[in-house]
C-alpha positions as CSV (number, residue, x, y, z in Angstrom):
1,M,-26.7,-57.4,19.1
2,R,-23.5,-55.8,17.8
3,D,-20.2,-57.3,18.9
4,P,-18.4,-54.5,20.8
5,T,-15.0,-56.0,20.0
6,I,-15.4,-55.4,16.3
7,G,-14.8,-51.7,16.5
8,S,-11.9,-51.9,18.8
9,E,-10.2,-54.6,16.7
10,F,-10.6,-52.4,13.6
11,S,-9.0,-49.4,15.4
12,R,-6.1,-51.5,16.6
13,N,-5.4,-52.7,13.0
14,L,-5.7,-49.2,11.6
15,N,-3.3,-47.8,14.2
16,R,-0.7,-50.4,13.2
17,F,-0.2,-48.5,9.9
18,A,-0.4,-44.9,11.2
19,P,2.6,-43.2,12.9
20,Q,2.0,-42.7,16.6
21,D,2.7,-39.0,16.5
22,A,0.6,-38.3,13.3
23,N,-1.4,-35.1,13.3
24,P,-5.0,-36.0,12.4
25,Y,-5.5,-32.5,10.8
26,A,-2.3,-32.5,8.6
27,S,-2.4,-33.0,4.9
28,S,-2.0,-36.6,3.9
29,F,-0.2,-35.7,0.7
30,A,2.4,-32.9,1.5
31,S,3.5,-30.8,4.4
32,I,2.9,-27.1,4.5
33,P,6.2,-25.2,4.5
34,E,6.9,-23.0,7.5
35,F,8.2,-19.5,6.9
36,D,8.4,-16.1,8.5
37,A,5.8,-14.1,6.6
38,S,6.7,-10.8,8.2
39,K,10.4,-11.1,7.1
40,I,9.5,-12.1,3.5
41,D,7.0,-9.3,3.2
42,N,9.5,-6.7,4.5
43,D,12.2,-8.0,2.2
44,M,9.9,-7.8,-0.8
45,V,8.9,-4.2,0.1
46,N,12.5,-3.1,0.5
47,S,13.7,-4.7,-2.7
48,T,10.9,-3.2,-4.9
49,G,11.9,0.3,-5.8
50,T,9.7,3.4,-5.8
51,T,9.2,6.8,-4.2
52,T,5.7,8.0,-3.1
53,I,5.0,11.3,-1.3
54,G,1.9,12.6,0.4
55,L,1.4,16.2,1.6
56,T,-1.5,18.0,3.3
57,T,-2.1,21.5,2.1
58,E,-4.4,24.4,2.7
59,D,-6.6,23.3,-0.3
60,G,-6.5,19.5,0.2
61,V,-3.8,16.8,-0.4
62,I,-1.1,16.3,-2.9
63,I,0.3,12.9,-3.7
64,A,3.4,12.4,-6.0
65,T,5.0,9.2,-7.2
66,D,7.7,8.2,-9.7
67,M,6.8,6.2,-12.8
68,R,9.3,3.3,-12.7
69,A,8.6,-0.4,-12.0
70,S,11.6,-2.5,-11.3
71,L,12.6,-5.9,-10.3
72,G,14.6,-5.6,-7.1
73,G,15.8,-2.2,-8.1
74,R,18.1,-3.7,-10.7
75,F,16.0,-4.2,-13.9
76,V,13.4,-1.6,-15.2
77,S,10.3,-3.6,-16.1
78,N,8.1,-0.7,-17.0
79,K,8.7,3.1,-17.5
80,D,5.2,4.5,-17.3
81,V,3.4,3.1,-14.2
82,Q,0.7,5.0,-12.5
83,K,1.4,4.4,-8.9
84,V,-1.5,6.4,-7.4
85,E,-5.2,5.4,-7.9
86,Q,-8.5,7.0,-6.8
87,I,-10.3,4.7,-4.3
88,H,-13.0,7.1,-3.0
89,P,-14.6,10.3,-4.4
90,T,-12.1,12.4,-2.4
91,A,-9.2,10.0,-1.6
92,A,-6.4,8.2,-3.4
93,L,-3.9,5.4,-2.5
94,T,-0.3,4.8,-3.8
95,L,1.1,1.5,-5.0
96,V,4.3,0.6,-3.1
97,G,6.0,-2.8,-2.9
98,S,4.4,-5.9,-4.5
99,V,2.3,-4.9,-7.5
100,G,-0.2,-7.7,-7.0
101,G,-0.7,-6.9,-3.4
102,A,-1.1,-3.2,-4.0
103,Q,-3.6,-3.7,-6.9
104,M,-5.6,-6.1,-4.8
105,L,-5.7,-3.6,-1.9
106,I,-6.9,-0.8,-4.2
107,R,-9.6,-2.9,-5.7
108,S,-10.8,-4.0,-2.3
109,L,-10.8,-0.6,-0.8
110,R,-12.6,0.9,-3.8
111,A,-15.3,-1.8,-3.6
112,E,-15.7,-1.3,0.2
113,A,-16.0,2.5,-0.2
114,N,-18.6,2.1,-2.9
115,L,-20.6,-0.4,-0.8
116,Y,-20.5,1.9,2.3
117,Q,-21.9,4.8,0.2
118,S,-24.6,2.6,-1.3
119,R,-25.7,1.2,2.1
120,R,-25.5,4.4,4.2
121,G,-26.1,7.2,1.6
122,E,-22.9,9.0,2.7
123,E,-19.2,8.8,1.9
124,M,-16.8,7.0,4.3
125,S,-14.7,9.3,6.4
126,M,-11.0,9.3,6.1
127,K,-10.6,8.0,9.6
128,A,-12.8,5.0,8.8
129,L,-11.1,4.5,5.4
130,S,-7.6,4.6,6.9
131,T,-8.6,2.1,9.6
132,L,-10.0,-0.3,6.9
133,A,-6.9,0.1,4.8
134,G,-4.7,-0.8,7.8
135,H,-6.7,-4.0,8.4
136,M,-6.6,-5.0,4.8
137,C,-2.8,-4.3,4.6
138,R,-1.9,-6.8,7.2
139,G,0.3,-9.5,5.7
140,L,0.5,-7.8,2.3
141,P,4.0,-6.8,1.0
142,T,3.0,-3.2,0.5
143,T,3.5,0.2,2.3
144,P,1.1,2.6,0.7
145,I,0.2,6.2,1.4
146,L,-3.5,7.1,1.7
147,G,-4.5,10.8,1.2
148,G,-7.9,12.3,1.3
149,V,-10.2,15.1,2.4
150,D,-13.5,15.0,4.3
151,D,-15.6,17.3,6.6
152,D,-13.0,16.9,9.3
153,G,-10.1,18.2,7.2
154,H,-7.2,17.1,5.0
155,H,-5.4,13.9,5.8
156,V,-2.3,11.9,4.9
157,Y,-1.6,8.4,6.3
158,S,1.3,5.9,5.8
159,I,0.3,2.3,6.2
160,D,2.7,-0.7,6.9
161,P,2.4,-4.4,6.3
162,A,1.6,-5.1,9.9
163,G,-1.5,-2.9,9.7
164,G,0.0,0.2,11.4
165,V,-1.6,3.5,10.4
166,M,0.4,6.7,11.0
167,K,-1.1,10.2,10.3
168,D,1.2,13.1,9.5
169,D,1.3,16.4,7.6
170,Y,3.6,14.8,5.1
171,T,5.1,11.3,4.6
172,V,7.2,9.3,2.2
173,T,7.3,5.6,1.5
174,G,9.4,3.4,-0.9
175,S,13.1,2.8,-1.5
176,G,13.8,6.5,-2.2
177,L,12.3,7.8,1.0
178,T,15.6,8.8,2.7
179,V,16.5,11.2,-0.1
180,A,13.0,12.5,-0.5
181,Y,12.5,13.2,3.2
182,G,15.6,15.5,3.1
183,T,14.0,17.6,0.4
184,L,10.6,17.7,2.2
185,E,12.2,18.7,5.5
186,R,13.8,21.7,3.7
187,L,10.8,22.8,1.5
188,Y,7.6,21.8,3.3
189,E,5.7,24.2,5.5
190,P,2.1,24.3,6.8
191,G,-0.4,26.3,4.8
192,L,1.0,25.5,1.3
193,S,-1.5,25.8,-1.6
194,N,-2.0,22.8,-3.8
195,E,0.0,24.5,-6.5
196,E,2.9,25.2,-4.2
197,A,2.7,21.7,-2.7
198,I,2.9,20.1,-6.2
199,G,6.3,21.8,-6.7
200,V,7.5,20.6,-3.3
201,A,6.3,17.0,-3.8
202,A,7.8,16.9,-7.3
203,A,11.1,18.1,-6.0
204,G,11.1,15.3,-3.5
205,V,10.5,12.7,-6.1
206,K,13.1,14.3,-8.4
207,A,15.7,14.2,-5.7
208,A,15.0,10.5,-5.1
209,V,15.2,9.7,-8.8
210,E,18.7,11.2,-8.9
211,R,20.0,8.6,-6.4
212,D,17.6,5.7,-6.1
213,T,17.9,3.2,-8.9
214,G,14.4,1.9,-8.2
215,S,12.8,5.2,-8.9
216,G,12.6,7.2,-12.1
217,N,11.1,8.1,-15.5
218,G,8.9,11.0,-14.4
219,V,6.3,11.9,-11.9
220,Y,2.5,11.3,-11.4
221,I,0.6,13.9,-9.4
222,A,-2.7,13.4,-7.7
223,E,-4.5,16.6,-6.6
224,I,-7.2,15.9,-4.0
225,T,-9.8,18.4,-2.9
226,H,-13.5,18.4,-1.8
227,D,-14.3,18.5,-5.6
228,G,-12.6,15.2,-6.3
229,V,-9.3,13.6,-7.4
230,D,-7.3,14.8,-10.4
231,I,-4.3,12.6,-11.5
232,H,-1.9,13.6,-14.2
233,G,1.6,12.4,-15.3
234,H,4.7,14.3,-16.4
235,K,7.8,12.9,-18.0
236,D,9.5,16.3,-17.6
237,F,9.9,17.4,-14.0
238,N,10.2,21.0,-15.2
239,E,6.5,21.0,-16.0
240,V,5.6,20.9,-12.3
241,L,8.7,22.4,-10.5
């Protein structure tokens, strides 16, 4: 018969070498640093320059972004960055904040939209896509704009790192937003055609480029209609103003 004192004796010897307040689930090699993720994410978004604009129109949606990638708004790391990508047959998303986080979000949303269509035989609605984007954005240092059209209409959403999704007729994100918003408040009106809205959105980006060091080097335009997404870049603003 097994001696019941053997197990208890072993436990007492083991406890002699272990701290009394030791966490049995903690790493035995190193401690995990504690940090405020929300603060770090927000700081990264604020220090990474860009200007992105989304407008609803009579024909669909127009998205405009600048072309500059910078490090903290102080050093230009790339002068020809496409900051808007198609993620759905009739929707596009902008890249704002951390490049890695934004690219991961775009790849994930594109995959989910394709999977949804394959499984159900229909395209994901903009309401469903915006909800999914909000969930996926949580904790990522990025504040993108989602624009798209579906059977329910033409939609523009701004999404924040906490997962918040805000729908509006027009919106701006990025370090140049304060300047761009002033231009949009003056020029935007409901019922614009896509052609008219391109000029308004480009004017907003151009105004931000004049004052925001994190934005510059031209403009990318995404035209979204029921027929699809057309993205084109312009180094000269006069081509679209």
